[in-house]
N, C-alpha and C positions, 0 to 999 in steps of 0.2 A: 504494500500500500504506500502510495506516494506521501511525502510530508504534507502537501497541501490538503489531500483528502483526509489524512489522519487528524491533522490540526483542525480542519474544517468540521469534521464530524464531532470531535471532542468539544470544540467551542460551541457548536450548534446545540449539543446536549446540555452543556452548562447554562447557556442562555435560556434554553427551554425550562429548566428547573428554576432558575433565578427570576426570570421575567414572567413566564407562564404560570408557575405554581406559587412562588414566594411573594410576587407582587400583584399580578393582575387577577389571580383566582379569587382574591378576597372580595372583590365586587360581586362575583358570582354567588358566593355564599353569604353575602351581606344580609339579605332578608332573614335567613335562619339565625344568623348570629345576632342581628338586631332584636329579634323576638326573644332569644334566650337571655340577652342582657338588658332588655327593655330600653333600647337606644332610640332617642328622638331622631328625626331626619337631620337636624343640625349636628347632633352629637355623632351620628353615624358618619356624616361628612368629615368631621374632624378626625375620627378614628381612621377612616379610609384614607384621608390625606396623610396619615402616618407612614404609609408605605412609600409615598412619594417623598416625604420628609426624610425618611431613612436613606433613600437614594441620594438626596441632596447632601446629607451629612457625609456619606461615604465617598461620593465622587469628588467632594471638595479636597480630599486628601489622597484619593486613589492614584492620580497621575504622579504626584510627588513621590509616593511610595514606589510606584512602578518604575520610575526613572532612577531610583536609588537601590532598591532591593530586588528588582526584577519582576517580570510578569508572572512567573510561576507562583511565587509566594502570595501575590495579591489575588490571583485567580482562585487559588486554594482557599484563601480567606473568604472569598465570595461564597463558595460552596458551604463552608463551615457556618457562616452567618445565616445562610438560607436554612440549613438543617436545624440549627439551634432556635432560630426565630419561629419556624413552623412547628417545632416541638412545643415551643412556648404558647403558640396560638391554640394548639390541640389541648393543652393542659390548663388554659387560662380559667381562673376562678373568679376574676373581677375585671371590671372595665379597664382599670389601670394596668393590670397585668397583660390584658389583651392588647391595649394600645402600645405598650412597650415592646411586645413581641412582634406586632405588625411593623413597627419602626425597624427592628433588628432584621426581620425577614426582608423588608424593602431595601435595606442597606446592601444586600447581596448584589443587587443589580448595579449599584454604584461602583462596587469593586470590580465586577466582572467585565464590563464593556471596555474601560481603558486598558486593563491588563491584556485582554484578548487582542485588542487592536495593536498593542505593542508587541505581543508575541508574533502576530502575523508579520509585522515589519521586520522583526529580528530573525525570524526563521524561514521566510519565504522570499523568492525573487520578486522584484517590483511588478513584473507582468501579471502575476497571479494574485496580487494583494487585494485589489478592489473586489474582484469576484469572490474571494474567500471571505473578506470582511462582510460583504452583504449577505453571503450564504449563512455565516455564523449568526448575524443579526436576525435572520429569519427564524432562528430557533424559537423565538417568542411565539410564533404561530403554532409550532408543534406543542408547546406547553399549554397554550390556550385551548387548542383543539382537544388535547387529552383531558384537560380539567373539566370539559363539558360532560363527557360520559360519566366521569367520576361523580359529578354533582347530580346527574340524573339517577345514578344507581344508589347513591348514599342518601339523597333527600336531605332531611334535617340532621343527619348524622355527620355533620361537618368535621367534628373532632377526629373521627377515624380517617376521613379523607386527608387531613393534614398530617397524620401519622405516616400515611403512605407517601405523601409528598416529601416529608423529611427523609424517609428511607431512600428515595430517588436522589436526593441531594447528596447523601453520603456516598452513594455509588459514583456520582460524578466527581466528588472530591478525589476518590481513588484514581479515576481515569485521568484527571487533570494533573495529578502528581507525576504520573508516568509520562504523559505525552508532552507536557511543557518543560521537561527537564532540560531541553536544549536552549530555552530562552532565559538567559542569565542577565544579571545587572550590567555586566561589562559590555553587553551587546546593545544597551539602551542609551541613547543620547541624553545627557544630563543638562539641565539648564535652570534658570530662575523659576521659582514656583509659578508665577503668573506672567504670561507674555503680554506685550502691549496689544491693546485692542485695536486692530486695524478696522477701517470702514467695512470690510468684508465680514469680519468676525462680528461686528456690531449688528449687521443685518441678519446674520445667522442667528444670533442670540434673540433678536426681536421676533423673528419668524417662528423659531422653535418654541418660544414662550407662549405665543398665541395658539400655536398648534396643540401644545400640551394642554392648555386650558380647555380648548374645544373638546378634546378627546375624553375628558373626565365625565362628560354626560353619559357615555357608554361604559367606560371602564369602572367607574365608581357607582353610578346610579342607574345603569341600564336595567338591572334586575328589579330594582324598586319601581321604576317607571313602568315596566312591562307587567308587573304584578298589579299596579294600580290601573293601567290602561286596558289590559287584556285578561287580567286574572291569571296570568301565567305563574306556574310554580317552578320548583327546581328542575323538573324534567324538561319543560319547554325552554327555560332559560339556558339549561345545559346544552340543549340542541343548538341554540343560537350561538353559544360560545364555540361549539364544535365547528359550525359553519364559518364563524369568524376566523378561527385558527386554520382551517383547511384552505380557505380562499386566501388567507394571509400569506401562504407560502409563496405567492407571486412576488412578495417582497425580496425573495432571494435573487430575483432578476434585476434588482435596482442598479447594480453596477453595469450590467449589460445594457439596460435601457438608457442610462445616463450617457454611456459611451456613444450611443447612436443618435439621440435627439437632444442631449444636453441637460444640465441640472435645472436651468430656468423653466424649461417646458414641463419636465417631470414634476417639478415643485408646484407649479401653478395647477396643472391638471389634477393632481391627486389631492390638493387641498380643496378644490371644488368638489371632488368625489367625497372627501371626508365630511364637508359641511352637509352635503345631501344625505349622507349615511346617518349622521347624527339626527337629522330631522326625521328620517324614515324609522329609526329605532325609537326615538324618544317622544315623538309627537302623538298625542291622543287621537284616536280615530283611524290609525294606520291598521291595515289588515295584517293577519299573521304572515301571509306570503310576502307582503311588502317589508315587514320587519326582518324576515330572514334574508331577503335580498339586500336590505340595508346593512344587516350584520356582515354579510359577505363583502360588500363594498367597503365597510369600515375596516375590516381586517386587512384587506388588500391595501387600502390607502394608508393606514397607520404604519404598517410594516414597510411599505415602499418609502414613506416619508422619513422614517427613522434611518433607512438605508441612505437616503439622500443627505440627511444631516451628517451621517457618519463620513460619507465621501467628501462632502463640502468641507467639513471641519479638517479632515486630514489634508485636503488639497490646500487649505489656507495655512496650515502649519505642518508641512510635510516632514520637517526634521523632529517634530515632537508629537507623534501620533496619539499617545496616551493623553496629553494635555488637550489636544484638539478634540478628541472624543469627550473629554470631561466638559469642556465649554459647551459643546453642542447638546449633550444629554443633560447637563445640569440645567441649562435654560429650559429644556423640555420638561424636566421634573419640577422646576420652580413654577412653571405655568400650571402643571397638574396639581401641585400642592395648593396653590392659591385658588385654582379653579374648583377643586373638589370642596374646599371650605366655603367658597363664595356660593356655589350652586346649592349646597345644603341650606344656607341661610336664605337664599333667594326664594326657593320653593316653599318656604314657610311663610313668605310674605306676599307672594304673587302667584298667579296660575302657572303651573309647571310648563305649559306650552310656551309661554312668553320667555321663560328661562332657557328652554331648549332652543328656541329660535335665535335668541341673543348669543348663545354660545356657538351655535352653528355659524353665525355671521363672523365670529372670530377666526374660523378656519379660512373663510374667503379673504379676510384682511391679511392673514399670514401668507396666503398664496401670492398676493401681488407684491410682496417684498422680494425684490430680485437680487440675485447674486451680482456682485460688482463686475465680475468678468468670468467668462467661461474658461 
């Protein structure tokens, strides 16, 4: 097996566990968790935002660690954080314990992305890096797709589901230890902790923040909205998550698509798709078929856009891939953290449809922010 395939497969699996299970699956189980802990919509939004907050806290130091101790240590840290955090969610006996565990589980994603981007740079030839990076990034779709059937089978037994998720994280820790042994600190370019923010990076940060905020309508509140709008339970919402994950695999082709039509075109087109998908999933009155179509479009758009931000960031800071991914994904997560919190408060004070439409509009605004140069 070639190094690019081996590294790609391992990174894909680690991302699937960290993003799909430790971070985004929480929204899928949120109705059952809220019922068990008697969480109000606003409080549920705050707890849900914890996964994005954990990401922000971790990614703020991940690039610095990666550039000094190497990708392997930081990637393994991601898997360990996911395993411990999800074990904590499974065993939570209070809202405070739950929130702390959600933050720790969410932090795994902040460690994983910069470390894997740096591993790709240090272990692979330049010609295969964009393709491998976007393939690894699409691991999120696999994790989301797998979490759907788990939710459908487990129903309200979300604690057992998280025990299984934690076990998968432990397996990926073992695989990461072996495969990333060739990515050492001596192979990583070191530099100051924060680079100067060029106009291109500022545009990237603005677009990613708005995109992240728009996405929280589905990631954090999709299950709650569908329960209110269509009376969907864990089985139906689990099916939606599976559709989102399966169609989201197209995000693996972000590098290929960017090479052919450019970042600007891909960025605009898929933000318009993202906004339409948010409306289809979140708006009251949508038919089940339209919701499923919207879910598929959302999965494709979100994974494609994260691939765009990954490639955009690395092209803006080619000598520091871990820091580049940190800036791009930190902006995305800050938008998600603020978006989840804001949406929870807004839906308590105005009709949910108004909140959904306003957040969908954020996706369109993000799409018109153009990269400075191709």
